[in-house]
C-alpha positions, 0 to 999 in steps of 0.5 A: 471488473476491477477489485470489488469489495461490497459493504452491503449487497445490492443490485447495481445492475438492476433497472431503476424506476423513473424518479426513484433513487438507485439501490446502490452507489459506486465509489471507485478509488485509484489510491494505493491506500486503504481508507476507513470512514466512520459515520453515525450510520456505520464504518465504511472501508474503501479498499486500496487499488491493487497493483495491476487493477484499474481501481478498487470499488465499494458498493454502498446501499441506503441506510437508516439513521435517527435524530435524537429529539430528547426525552428518549424520542428519535426521528428515524429517516432513510439516507439514499445511497448516493447521499451516503457515497457523496459524504464518504468521498468528501476530502478524498477526491485529491487521493483519487477516490470518487463517486461514479456517475453510474454503476461502474467507473468509466475510462474518463472518470478514471483518467480524471481521478488519476490526474487529480491524484498525480496533481496532489502527489506533485503538490506534496513533493513540492511541499517536501522540497520546501520543508527540506530546504528550510533545515534538512530535517527528516522529522518535518517530512511526513509519510504522505510526502515520501509516498507521493515521491515514491508513487511518482518515481521522483528521487529525493534525498528526503524520501530515502527509505532505509533498507530493511535488514534481517538476521542471518539464521546461520550466523546471526549477522545483519543481512539485506532482505532478499539476498541469496547468500550471507556475506558474513558466513556464506550460508545459502539464504535463497537456494533458487536465487543462488542457483540462478546466479551460479552460487551455492554448494554445487558451484562453490570453489573447492577449498584447499586441503589444510596443510599439515605441519610435520611433527616436531623432531624429537631430541636424540638421546646421547 
């Protein structure tokens, strides 16, 4: 089963009597983002779909809430699990978040969610192109536009992400993250990677011995 995060422990596989509300409802997500949805009856976390997984899953159970009637009077009522789940996924369907018809997401449901998500990503890329054409301003491009381009592996000038640099622990100069050898001082930053590519102390070319200059000749006394 795909990555699962339970909010309330339920029994999604249990038998449901005829005409009765199911004990739990299943929300599935093919989005690479975490979603936090706040309601009067609680805060819900729909986890991101982990790389290599078909989807992430959130199991939702029924909850209680109350209407404020004034004069310190409240009208308590129960909210079925599927009603809660329908409310939580509102507005998130374009991102690939959906309420499963059953206890688990089917292949057809996953395919439809991926198609919706990719269609939304293509729309964001189109918006990014239009914004960029107006003034070539990075400020108009949001993280959502960049994320969509990267998710679809579409190269765009406006989706450029600057490379991350770190300080070399030996000389303090800026180097790219993940490099094996510092280009400034030659320090080995990743011994395994350096050895794999034939770099490092064992493969370094020997330095020529320093040439000693002869001492200056002393004047001969007359």
